ZASE-950193 format. One record per atom (N, C-alpha, C): residue number from 1; residue in one letter; chain; atom name; x, y, z. Coordinates in nm, 4 decimals, always signed. Example, Ala and Ser with C-alpha at 12.3 -4.5 7.8 and 13.67 -1.06 7.14 Angstrom:
BEGIN
<node k="1" r="a" c="A" a="N" c1="+1.3190" c2="-0.5690" c3="+0.7800"/>
<node k="1" r="a" c="A" a="CA" c1="+1.2300" c2="-0.4500" c3="+0.7800"/>
<node k="1" r="a" c="A" a="C" c1="+1.3200" c2="-0.3300" c3="+0.7800"/>
<node k="2" r="s" c="A" a="N" c1="+1.2850" c2="-0.2250" c3="+0.7080"/>
<node k="2" r="s" c="A" a="CA" c1="+1.3670" c2="-0.1060" c3="+0.7140"/>
<node k="2" r="s" c="A" a="C" c1="+1.2900" c2="+0.0030" c3="+0.7870"/>
***
This chain:
BEGIN
<node k="1" r="x" c="A" a="N" c1="+0.2133" c2="+1.0778" c3="+0.9933"/>
<node k="1" r="x" c="A" a="CA" c1="+0.3137" c2="+1.1822" c3="+0.9980"/>
<node k="1" r="x" c="A" a="C" c1="+0.3532" c2="+1.2056" c3="+1.1437"/>
<node k="2" r="x" c="A" a="N" c1="+0.4826" c2="+1.2132" c3="+1.1697"/>
<node k="2" r="x" c="A" a="CA" c1="+0.5329" c2="+1.2365" c3="+1.3052"/>
<node k="2" r="x" c="A" a="C" c1="+0.5110" c2="+1.3827" c3="+1.3431"/>
<node k="3" r="x" c="A" a="N" c1="+0.4721" c2="+1.4047" c3="+1.4667"/>
<node k="3" r="x" c="A" a="CA" c1="+0.4517" c2="+1.5426" c3="+1.5124"/>
<node k="3" r="x" c="A" a="C" c1="+0.5825" c2="+1.6001" c3="+1.5649"/>
<node k="4" r="x" c="A" a="N" c1="+0.5966" c2="+1.7283" c3="+1.5511"/>
<node k="4" r="x" c="A" a="CA" c1="+0.7155" c2="+1.7978" c3="+1.5997"/>
<node k="4" r="x" c="A" a="C" c1="+0.7039" c2="+1.8164" c3="+1.7501"/>
<node k="5" r="x" c="A" a="N" c1="+0.8111" c2="+1.7896" c3="+1.8210"/>
<node k="5" r="x" c="A" a="CA" c1="+0.8133" c2="+1.8104" c3="+1.9649"/>
<node k="5" r="x" c="A" a="C" c1="+0.8319" c2="+1.9571" c3="+1.9995"/>
<node k="6" r="x" c="A" a="N" c1="+0.8092" c2="+1.9891" c3="+2.1245"/>
<node k="6" r="x" c="A" a="CA" c1="+0.8225" c2="+2.1262" c3="+2.1708"/>
<node k="6" r="x" c="A" a="C" c1="+0.9569" c2="+2.1507" c3="+2.2379"/>
<node k="7" r="x" c="A" a="N" c1="+1.0382" c2="+2.0494" c3="+2.2464"/>
<node k="7" r="x" c="A" a="CA" c1="+1.1620" c2="+2.0594" c3="+2.3222"/>
<node k="7" r="x" c="A" a="C" c1="+1.2832" c2="+2.0398" c3="+2.2316"/>
<node k="8" r="x" c="A" a="N" c1="+1.3969" c2="+2.0891" c3="+2.2768"/>
<node k="8" r="x" c="A" a="CA" c1="+1.5226" c2="+2.0740" c3="+2.2029"/>
<node k="8" r="x" c="A" a="C" c1="+1.5969" c2="+1.9540" c3="+2.2603"/>
<node k="9" r="x" c="A" a="N" c1="+1.6440" c2="+1.8661" c3="+2.1730"/>
<node k="9" r="x" c="A" a="CA" c1="+1.7211" c2="+1.7490" c3="+2.2152"/>
<node k="9" r="x" c="A" a="C" c1="+1.8669" c2="+1.7910" c3="+2.2367"/>
<node k="10" r="x" c="A" a="N" c1="+1.9162" c2="+1.7918" c3="+2.3614"/>
<node k="10" r="x" c="A" a="CA" c1="+2.0541" c2="+1.8343" c3="+2.3866"/>
<node k="10" r="x" c="A" a="C" c1="+2.1586" c2="+1.7348" c3="+2.3374"/>
<node k="11" r="x" c="A" a="N" c1="+2.1155" c2="+1.6173" c3="+2.2911"/>
<node k="11" r="x" c="A" a="CA" c1="+2.2097" c2="+1.5171" c3="+2.2427"/>
<node k="11" r="x" c="A" a="C" c1="+2.2392" c2="+1.5322" c3="+2.0940"/>
<node k="12" r="x" c="A" a="N" c1="+2.1772" c2="+1.6287" c3="+2.0287"/>
<node k="12" r="x" c="A" a="CA" c1="+2.2100" c2="+1.6577" c3="+1.8892"/>
<node k="12" r="x" c="A" a="C" c1="+2.3060" c2="+1.7760" c3="+1.8863"/>
<node k="13" r="x" c="A" a="N" c1="+2.3798" c2="+1.7899" c3="+1.7761"/>
<node k="13" r="x" c="A" a="CA" c1="+2.4721" c2="+1.9019" c3="+1.7623"/>
<node k="13" r="x" c="A" a="C" c1="+2.3953" c2="+2.0339" c3="+1.7700"/>
<node k="14" r="x" c="A" a="N" c1="+2.2838" c2="+2.0417" c3="+1.6979"/>
<node k="14" r="x" c="A" a="CA" c1="+2.2017" c2="+2.1636" c3="+1.6999"/>
<node k="14" r="x" c="A" a="C" c1="+2.1523" c2="+2.1940" c3="+1.8408"/>
<node k="15" r="x" c="A" a="N" c1="+2.0978" c2="+2.0929" c3="+1.9074"/>
<node k="15" r="x" c="A" a="CA" c1="+2.0417" c2="+2.1131" c3="+2.0408"/>
<node k="15" r="x" c="A" a="C" c1="+2.1463" c2="+2.1547" c3="+2.1424"/>
<node k="16" r="x" c="A" a="N" c1="+2.2615" c2="+2.0880" c3="+2.1393"/>
<node k="16" r="x" c="A" a="CA" c1="+2.3675" c2="+2.1208" c3="+2.2350"/>
<node k="16" r="x" c="A" a="C" c1="+2.4146" c2="+2.2643" c3="+2.2152"/>
<node k="17" r="x" c="A" a="N" c1="+2.4383" c2="+2.3014" c3="+2.0890"/>
<node k="17" r="x" c="A" a="CA" c1="+2.4854" c2="+2.4374" c3="+2.0614"/>
<node k="17" r="x" c="A" a="C" c1="+2.3781" c2="+2.5408" c3="+2.0917"/>
<node k="18" r="x" c="A" a="N" c1="+2.2516" c2="+2.5070" c3="+2.0714"/>
<node k="18" r="x" c="A" a="CA" c1="+2.1427" c2="+2.6001" c3="+2.1008"/>
<node k="18" r="x" c="A" a="C" c1="+2.1323" c2="+2.6250" c3="+2.2512"/>
<node k="19" r="x" c="A" a="N" c1="+2.1516" c2="+2.5201" c3="+2.3312"/>
<node k="19" r="x" c="A" a="CA" c1="+2.1403" c2="+2.5329" c3="+2.4770"/>
<node k="19" r="x" c="A" a="C" c1="+2.2671" c2="+2.5910" c3="+2.5385"/>
<node k="20" r="x" c="A" a="N" c1="+2.3827" c2="+2.5387" c3="+2.5000"/>
<node k="20" r="x" c="A" a="CA" c1="+2.5082" c2="+2.5736" c3="+2.5670"/>
<node k="20" r="x" c="A" a="C" c1="+2.6021" c2="+2.6617" c3="+2.4850"/>
<node k="21" r="x" c="A" a="N" c1="+2.5740" c2="+2.6808" c3="+2.3567"/>
<node k="21" r="x" c="A" a="CA" c1="+2.6729" c2="+2.7382" c3="+2.2663"/>
<node k="21" r="x" c="A" a="C" c1="+2.6740" c2="+2.8882" c3="+2.2512"/>
<node k="22" r="x" c="A" a="N" c1="+2.6360" c2="+2.9616" c3="+2.3537"/>
<node k="22" r="x" c="A" a="CA" c1="+2.6414" c2="+3.1075" c3="+2.3417"/>
<node k="22" r="x" c="A" a="C" c1="+2.6897" c2="+3.1688" c3="+2.4725"/>
<node k="23" r="x" c="A" a="N" c1="+2.7459" c2="+3.2849" c3="+2.4606"/>
<node k="23" r="x" c="A" a="CA" c1="+2.8073" c2="+3.3542" c3="+2.5746"/>
<node k="23" r="x" c="A" a="C" c1="+2.7139" c2="+3.3686" c3="+2.6965"/>
<node k="24" r="x" c="A" a="N" c1="+2.5841" c2="+3.3982" c3="+2.6787"/>
<node k="24" r="x" c="A" a="CA" c1="+2.4982" c2="+3.4096" c3="+2.7973"/>
<node k="24" r="x" c="A" a="C" c1="+2.4853" c2="+3.2794" c3="+2.8782"/>
<node k="25" r="x" c="A" a="N" c1="+2.5110" c2="+3.1645" c3="+2.8141"/>
<node k="25" r="x" c="A" a="CA" c1="+2.5000" c2="+3.0352" c3="+2.8828"/>
<node k="25" r="x" c="A" a="C" c1="+2.6359" c2="+2.9759" c3="+2.9199"/>
<node k="26" r="x" c="A" a="N" c1="+2.7389" c2="+3.0572" c3="+2.9151"/>
<node k="26" r="x" c="A" a="CA" c1="+2.8752" c2="+3.0115" c3="+2.9408"/>
<node k="26" r="x" c="A" a="C" c1="+2.8905" c2="+2.9498" c3="+3.0805"/>
<node k="27" r="x" c="A" a="N" c1="+2.8378" c2="+3.0145" c3="+3.1818"/>
<node k="27" r="x" c="A" a="CA" c1="+2.8498" c2="+2.9619" c3="+3.3188"/>
<node k="27" r="x" c="A" a="C" c1="+2.7766" c2="+2.8282" c3="+3.3338"/>
<node k="28" r="x" c="A" a="N" c1="+2.6636" c2="+2.8130" c3="+3.2649"/>
<node k="28" r="x" c="A" a="CA" c1="+2.5897" c2="+2.6868" c3="+3.2659"/>
<node k="28" r="x" c="A" a="C" c1="+2.6729" c2="+2.5755" c3="+3.2036"/>
<node k="29" r="x" c="A" a="N" c1="+2.7388" c2="+2.6059" c3="+3.0913"/>
<node k="29" r="x" c="A" a="CA" c1="+2.8235" c2="+2.5067" c3="+3.0252"/>
<node k="29" r="x" c="A" a="C" c1="+2.9431" c2="+2.4699" c3="+3.1123"/>
<node k="30" r="x" c="A" a="N" c1="+3.0056" c2="+2.5675" c3="+3.1760"/>
<node k="30" r="x" c="A" a="CA" c1="+3.1193" c2="+2.5393" c3="+3.2652"/>
<node k="30" r="x" c="A" a="C" c1="+3.0746" c2="+2.4463" c3="+3.3781"/>
<node k="31" r="x" c="A" a="N" c1="+2.9606" c2="+2.4743" c3="+3.4383"/>
<node k="31" r="x" c="A" a="CA" c1="+2.9090" c2="+2.3895" c3="+3.5467"/>
<node k="31" r="x" c="A" a="C" c1="+2.8796" c2="+2.2486" c3="+3.4961"/>
<node k="32" r="x" c="A" a="N" c1="+2.8203" c2="+2.2379" c3="+3.3777"/>
<node k="32" r="x" c="A" a="CA" c1="+2.7893" c2="+2.1075" c3="+3.3182"/>
<node k="32" r="x" c="A" a="C" c1="+2.9165" c2="+2.0265" c3="+3.2939"/>
<node k="33" r="x" c="A" a="N" c1="+3.0167" c2="+2.0881" c3="+3.2304"/>
<node k="33" r="x" c="A" a="CA" c1="+3.1411" c2="+2.0170" c3="+3.2019"/>
<node k="33" r="x" c="A" a="C" c1="+3.2156" c2="+1.9793" c3="+3.3297"/>
<node k="34" r="x" c="A" a="N" c1="+3.2190" c2="+2.0687" c3="+3.4269"/>
<node k="34" r="x" c="A" a="CA" c1="+3.2858" c2="+2.0362" c3="+3.5537"/>
<node k="34" r="x" c="A" a="C" c1="+3.2187" c2="+1.9173" c3="+3.6218"/>
<node k="35" r="x" c="A" a="N" c1="+3.0881" c2="+1.9076" c3="+3.6098"/>
<node k="35" r="x" c="A" a="CA" c1="+3.0176" c2="+1.7930" c3="+3.6666"/>
<node k="35" r="x" c="A" a="C" c1="+3.0553" c2="+1.6645" c3="+3.5937"/>
<node k="36" r="x" c="A" a="N" c1="+3.0683" c2="+1.6725" c3="+3.4611"/>
<node k="36" r="x" c="A" a="CA" c1="+3.1092" c2="+1.5552" c3="+3.3833"/>
<node k="36" r="x" c="A" a="C" c1="+3.2512" c2="+1.5115" c3="+3.4173"/>
<node k="37" r="x" c="A" a="N" c1="+3.3412" c2="+1.6074" c3="+3.4372"/>
<node k="37" r="x" c="A" a="CA" c1="+3.4816" c2="+1.5761" c3="+3.4671"/>
<node k="37" r="x" c="A" a="C" c1="+3.5016" c2="+1.5213" c3="+3.6078"/>
<node k="38" r="x" c="A" a="N" c1="+3.4066" c2="+1.5446" c3="+3.6976"/>
<node k="38" r="x" c="A" a="CA" c1="+3.4114" c2="+1.4919" c3="+3.8354"/>
<node k="38" r="x" c="A" a="C" c1="+3.5451" c2="+1.5185" c3="+3.9041"/>
<node k="39" r="x" c="A" a="N" c1="+3.6012" c2="+1.6393" c3="+3.8848"/>
<node k="39" r="x" c="A" a="CA" c1="+3.7238" c2="+1.6774" c3="+3.9529"/>
<node k="39" r="x" c="A" a="C" c1="+3.8521" c2="+1.6417" c3="+3.8808"/>
<node k="40" r="x" c="A" a="N" c1="+3.8440" c2="+1.5599" c3="+3.7746"/>
<node k="40" r="x" c="A" a="CA" c1="+3.9669" c2="+1.5267" c3="+3.6992"/>
<node k="40" r="x" c="A" a="C" c1="+4.0248" c2="+1.6511" c3="+3.6346"/>
<node k="41" r="x" c="A" a="N" c1="+3.9378" c2="+1.7403" c3="+3.5918"/>
<node k="41" r="x" c="A" a="CA" c1="+3.9740" c2="+1.8731" c3="+3.5429"/>
<node k="41" r="x" c="A" a="C" c1="+3.8679" c2="+1.9673" c3="+3.5980"/>
<node k="42" r="x" c="A" a="N" c1="+3.9077" c2="+2.0907" c3="+3.6257"/>
<node k="42" r="x" c="A" a="CA" c1="+3.8121" c2="+2.1909" c3="+3.6725"/>
<node k="42" r="x" c="A" a="C" c1="+3.8292" c2="+2.3144" c3="+3.5850"/>
<node k="43" r="x" c="A" a="N" c1="+3.7240" c2="+2.3470" c3="+3.5118"/>
<node k="43" r="x" c="A" a="CA" c1="+3.7272" c2="+2.4610" c3="+3.4201"/>
<node k="43" r="x" c="A" a="C" c1="+3.6915" c2="+2.5876" c3="+3.4959"/>
<node k="44" r="x" c="A" a="N" c1="+3.7740" c2="+2.6915" c3="+3.4791"/>
<node k="44" r="x" c="A" a="CA" c1="+3.7391" c2="+2.8211" c3="+3.5372"/>
<node k="44" r="x" c="A" a="C" c1="+3.6928" c2="+2.9185" c3="+3.4304"/>
<node k="45" r="x" c="A" a="N" c1="+3.7324" c2="+2.8954" c3="+3.3035"/>
<node k="45" r="x" c="A" a="CA" c1="+3.6891" c2="+2.9819" c3="+3.1944"/>
<node k="45" r="x" c="A" a="C" c1="+3.6946" c2="+2.9027" c3="+3.0644"/>
<node k="46" r="x" c="A" a="N" c1="+3.6156" c2="+2.9462" c3="+2.9671"/>
<node k="46" r="x" c="A" a="CA" c1="+3.6212" c2="+2.8840" c3="+2.8352"/>
<node k="46" r="x" c="A" a="C" c1="+3.5936" c2="+2.9887" c3="+2.7293"/>
<node k="47" r="x" c="A" a="N" c1="+3.6410" c2="+2.9574" c3="+2.6074"/>
<node k="47" r="x" c="A" a="CA" c1="+3.6207" c2="+3.0447" c3="+2.4928"/>
<node k="47" r="x" c="A" a="C" c1="+3.5568" c2="+2.9596" c3="+2.3835"/>
<node k="48" r="x" c="A" a="N" c1="+3.4456" c2="+3.0073" c3="+2.3285"/>
<node k="48" r="x" c="A" a="CA" c1="+3.3836" c2="+2.9403" c3="+2.2147"/>
<node k="48" r="x" c="A" a="C" c1="+3.4734" c2="+2.9618" c3="+2.0941"/>
<node k="49" r="x" c="A" a="N" c1="+3.5116" c2="+2.8535" c3="+2.0290"/>
<node k="49" r="x" c="A" a="CA" c1="+3.6124" c2="+2.8602" c3="+1.9239"/>
<node k="49" r="x" c="A" a="C" c1="+3.5624" c2="+2.7840" c3="+1.8013"/>
<node k="50" r="x" c="A" a="N" c1="+3.4833" c2="+2.8471" c3="+1.7136"/>
<node k="50" r="x" c="A" a="CA" c1="+3.4228" c2="+2.7759" c3="+1.6015"/>
<node k="50" r="x" c="A" a="C" c1="+3.5116" c2="+2.7560" c3="+1.4793"/>
<node k="51" r="x" c="A" a="N" c1="+3.6414" c2="+2.7716" c3="+1.4923"/>
<node k="51" r="x" c="A" a="CA" c1="+3.7294" c2="+2.7587" c3="+1.3759"/>
<node k="51" r="x" c="A" a="C" c1="+3.7527" c2="+2.6129" c3="+1.3394"/>
<node k="52" r="x" c="A" a="N" c1="+3.7835" c2="+2.5896" c3="+1.2111"/>
<node k="52" r="x" c="A" a="CA" c1="+3.8207" c2="+2.4560" c3="+1.1646"/>
<node k="52" r="x" c="A" a="C" c1="+3.9715" c2="+2.4502" c3="+1.1508"/>
<node k="53" r="x" c="A" a="N" c1="+4.0294" c2="+2.3364" c3="+1.1879"/>
<node k="53" r="x" c="A" a="CA" c1="+4.1731" c2="+2.3161" c3="+1.1745"/>
<node k="53" r="x" c="A" a="C" c1="+4.1964" c2="+2.1923" c3="+1.0903"/>
<node k="54" r="x" c="A" a="N" c1="+4.2774" c2="+2.2042" c3="+0.9869"/>
<node k="54" r="x" c="A" a="CA" c1="+4.3092" c2="+2.0903" c3="+0.9023"/>
<node k="54" r="x" c="A" a="C" c1="+4.4150" c2="+2.0042" c3="+0.9697"/>
<node k="55" r="x" c="A" a="N" c1="+4.4127" c2="+1.8769" c3="+0.9383"/>
<node k="55" r="x" c="A" a="CA" c1="+4.5138" c2="+1.7865" c3="+0.9893"/>
<node k="55" r="x" c="A" a="C" c1="+4.6483" c2="+1.8132" c3="+0.9227"/>
<node k="56" r="x" c="A" a="N" c1="+4.7536" c2="+1.7394" c3="+0.9640"/>
<node k="56" r="x" c="A" a="CA" c1="+4.8875" c2="+1.7640" c3="+0.9119"/>
<node k="56" r="x" c="A" a="C" c1="+4.9061" c2="+1.7221" c3="+0.7653"/>
<node k="57" r="x" c="A" a="N" c1="+4.8122" c2="+1.6457" c3="+0.7090"/>
<node k="57" r="x" c="A" a="CA" c1="+4.8218" c2="+1.6048" c3="+0.5686"/>
<node k="57" r="x" c="A" a="C" c1="+4.6820" c2="+1.6098" c3="+0.5062"/>
<node k="58" r="x" c="A" a="N" c1="+4.6759" c2="+1.6094" c3="+0.3724"/>
<node k="58" r="x" c="A" a="CA" c1="+4.5479" c2="+1.6239" c3="+0.3032"/>
<node k="58" r="x" c="A" a="C" c1="+4.4475" c2="+1.5135" c3="+0.3376"/>
<node k="59" r="x" c="A" a="N" c1="+4.4953" c2="+1.3912" c3="+0.3650"/>
<node k="59" r="x" c="A" a="CA" c1="+4.4021" c2="+1.2804" c3="+0.3886"/>
<node k="59" r="x" c="A" a="C" c1="+4.3417" c2="+1.2821" c3="+0.5292"/>
<node k="60" r="x" c="A" a="N" c1="+4.3886" c2="+1.3708" c3="+0.6173"/>
<node k="60" r="x" c="A" a="CA" c1="+4.3289" c2="+1.3841" c3="+0.7494"/>
<node k="60" r="x" c="A" a="C" c1="+4.2012" c2="+1.4656" c3="+0.7393"/>
<node k="61" r="x" c="A" a="N" c1="+4.1017" c2="+1.4306" c3="+0.8194"/>
<node k="61" r="x" c="A" a="CA" c1="+3.9790" c2="+1.5087" c3="+0.8181"/>
<node k="61" r="x" c="A" a="C" c1="+3.9994" c2="+1.6387" c3="+0.8942"/>
<node k="62" r="x" c="A" a="N" c1="+3.9113" c2="+1.7322" c3="+0.8719"/>
<node k="62" r="x" c="A" a="CA" c1="+3.9178" c2="+1.8571" c3="+0.9460"/>
<node k="62" r="x" c="A" a="C" c1="+3.8648" c2="+1.8331" c3="+1.0868"/>
<node k="63" r="x" c="A" a="N" c1="+3.9212" c2="+1.9033" c3="+1.1799"/>
<node k="63" r="x" c="A" a="CA" c1="+3.8784" c2="+1.8950" c3="+1.3181"/>
<node k="63" r="x" c="A" a="C" c1="+3.8198" c2="+2.0285" c3="+1.3574"/>
<node k="64" r="x" c="A" a="N" c1="+3.7088" c2="+2.0256" c3="+1.4271"/>
<node k="64" r="x" c="A" a="CA" c1="+3.6486" c2="+2.1485" c3="+1.4755"/>
<node k="64" r="x" c="A" a="C" c1="+3.6666" c2="+2.1526" c3="+1.6266"/>
<node k="65" r="x" c="A" a="N" c1="+3.7400" c2="+2.2508" c3="+1.6746"/>
<node k="65" r="x" c="A" a="CA" c1="+3.7594" c2="+2.2678" c3="+1.8176"/>
<node k="65" r="x" c="A" a="C" c1="+3.6491" c2="+2.3590" c3="+1.8686"/>
<node k="66" r="x" c="A" a="N" c1="+3.5569" c2="+2.3037" c3="+1.9423"/>
<node k="66" r="x" c="A" a="CA" c1="+3.4429" c2="+2.3806" c3="+1.9881"/>
<node k="66" r="x" c="A" a="C" c1="+3.4750" c2="+2.4716" c3="+2.1057"/>
<node k="67" r="x" c="A" a="N" c1="+3.5563" c2="+2.4248" c3="+2.1994"/>
<node k="67" r="x" c="A" a="CA" c1="+3.5813" c2="+2.5007" c3="+2.3219"/>
<node k="67" r="x" c="A" a="C" c1="+3.7287" c2="+2.4994" c3="+2.3597"/>
<node k="68" r="x" c="A" a="N" c1="+3.7843" c2="+2.6149" c3="+2.3865"/>
<node k="68" r="x" c="A" a="CA" c1="+3.9180" c2="+2.6249" c3="+2.4438"/>
<node k="68" r="x" c="A" a="C" c1="+3.8974" c2="+2.6581" c3="+2.5911"/>
<node k="69" r="x" c="A" a="N" c1="+3.9449" c2="+2.5709" c3="+2.6783"/>
<node k="69" r="x" c="A" a="CA" c1="+3.9187" c2="+2.5835" c3="+2.8215"/>
<node k="69" r="x" c="A" a="C" c1="+4.0458" c2="+2.6169" c3="+2.8989"/>
<node k="70" r="x" c="A" a="N" c1="+4.0278" c2="+2.6873" c3="+3.0095"/>
<node k="70" r="x" c="A" a="CA" c1="+4.1353" c2="+2.7145" c3="+3.1043"/>
<node k="70" r="x" c="A" a="C" c1="+4.0938" c2="+2.6546" c3="+3.2377"/>
<node k="71" r="x" c="A" a="N" c1="+4.1813" c2="+2.5705" c3="+3.2914"/>
<node k="71" r="x" c="A" a="CA" c1="+4.1540" c2="+2.5076" c3="+3.4193"/>
<node k="71" r="x" c="A" a="C" c1="+4.1933" c2="+2.5969" c3="+3.5358"/>
<node k="72" r="x" c="A" a="N" c1="+4.1539" c2="+2.5577" c3="+3.6544"/>
<node k="72" r="x" c="A" a="CA" c1="+4.1844" c2="+2.6367" c3="+3.7733"/>
<node k="72" r="x" c="A" a="C" c1="+4.3339" c2="+2.6435" c3="+3.8011"/>
<node k="73" r="x" c="A" a="N" c1="+4.4111" c2="+2.5470" c3="+3.7474"/>
<node k="73" r="x" c="A" a="CA" c1="+4.5559" c2="+2.5469" c3="+3.7671"/>
<node k="73" r="x" c="A" a="C" c1="+4.6304" c2="+2.6182" c3="+3.6544"/>
<node k="74" r="x" c="A" a="N" c1="+4.5561" c2="+2.6854" c3="+3.5634"/>
<node k="74" r="x" c="A" a="CA" c1="+4.6182" c2="+2.7565" c3="+3.4522"/>
<node k="74" r="x" c="A" a="C" c1="+4.6362" c2="+2.6727" c3="+3.3268"/>
<node k="75" r="x" c="A" a="N" c1="+4.6116" c2="+2.5430" c3="+3.3370"/>
<node k="75" r="x" c="A" a="CA" c1="+4.6224" c2="+2.4530" c3="+3.2221"/>
<node k="75" r="x" c="A" a="C" c1="+4.5208" c2="+2.4929" c3="+3.1151"/>
<node k="76" r="x" c="A" a="N" c1="+4.5603" c2="+2.4843" c3="+2.9875"/>
<node k="76" r="x" c="A" a="CA" c1="+4.4657" c2="+2.5067" c3="+2.8784"/>
<node k="76" r="x" c="A" a="C" c1="+4.4446" c2="+2.3752" c3="+2.8048"/>
<node k="77" r="x" c="A" a="N" c1="+4.3208" c2="+2.3522" c3="+2.7639"/>
<node k="77" r="x" c="A" a="CA" c1="+4.2875" c2="+2.2301" c3="+2.6915"/>
<node k="77" r="x" c="A" a="C" c1="+4.1643" c2="+2.2548" c3="+2.6059"/>
<node k="78" r="x" c="A" a="N" c1="+4.1424" c2="+2.1666" c3="+2.5114"/>
<node k="78" r="x" c="A" a="CA" c1="+4.0320" c2="+2.1792" c3="+2.4162"/>
<node k="78" r="x" c="A" a="C" c1="+3.9289" c2="+2.0716" c3="+2.4469"/>
<node k="79" r="x" c="A" a="N" c1="+3.8019" c2="+2.1094" c3="+2.4391"/>
<node k="79" r="x" c="A" a="CA" c1="+3.6917" c2="+2.0157" c3="+2.4531"/>
<node k="79" r="x" c="A" a="C" c1="+3.6128" c2="+2.0194" c3="+2.3234"/>
<node k="80" r="x" c="A" a="N" c1="+3.5980" c2="+1.9031" c3="+2.2610"/>
<node k="80" r="x" c="A" a="CA" c1="+3.5156" c2="+1.8914" c3="+2.1407"/>
<node k="80" r="x" c="A" a="C" c1="+3.4006" c2="+1.7989" c3="+2.1749"/>
<node k="81" r="x" c="A" a="N" c1="+3.2816" c2="+1.8458" c3="+2.1563"/>
<node k="81" r="x" c="A" a="CA" c1="+3.1631" c2="+1.7665" c3="+2.1874"/>
<node k="81" r="x" c="A" a="C" c1="+3.1216" c2="+1.6866" c3="+2.0653"/>
<node k="82" r="x" c="A" a="N" c1="+3.1013" c2="+1.5545" c3="+2.0842"/>
<node k="82" r="x" c="A" a="CA" c1="+3.0570" c2="+1.4678" c3="+1.9761"/>
<node k="82" r="x" c="A" a="C" c1="+2.9595" c2="+1.3664" c3="+2.0316"/>
<node k="83" r="x" c="A" a="N" c1="+2.8637" c2="+1.3304" c3="+1.9500"/>
<node k="83" r="x" c="A" a="CA" c1="+2.7728" c2="+1.2220" c3="+1.9853"/>
<node k="83" r="x" c="A" a="C" c1="+2.8202" c2="+1.0978" c3="+1.9105"/>
<node k="84" r="x" c="A" a="N" c1="+2.8476" c2="+0.9921" c3="+1.9847"/>
<node k="84" r="x" c="A" a="CA" c1="+2.8987" c2="+0.8696" c3="+1.9213"/>
<node k="84" r="x" c="A" a="C" c1="+2.7902" c2="+0.7639" c3="+1.9147"/>
***
């Protein structure tokens, strides 16, 4: 029988949301994403957005927009985290 670990895997949906997915950890998530973007985009604020949006037709899958971000230049964009 495999033993349960004591740590949360940030590469799972549960782990990522547990570590980064709440308002008290918002600044940590902004810093993490800005590091990933390496200056291509710079986030100054984000809103956790757990709503589902349907595609334009029935055969499209639903999309979950996890984060609505505002860049330092006023640009707004969506970040959806997925493990591929």
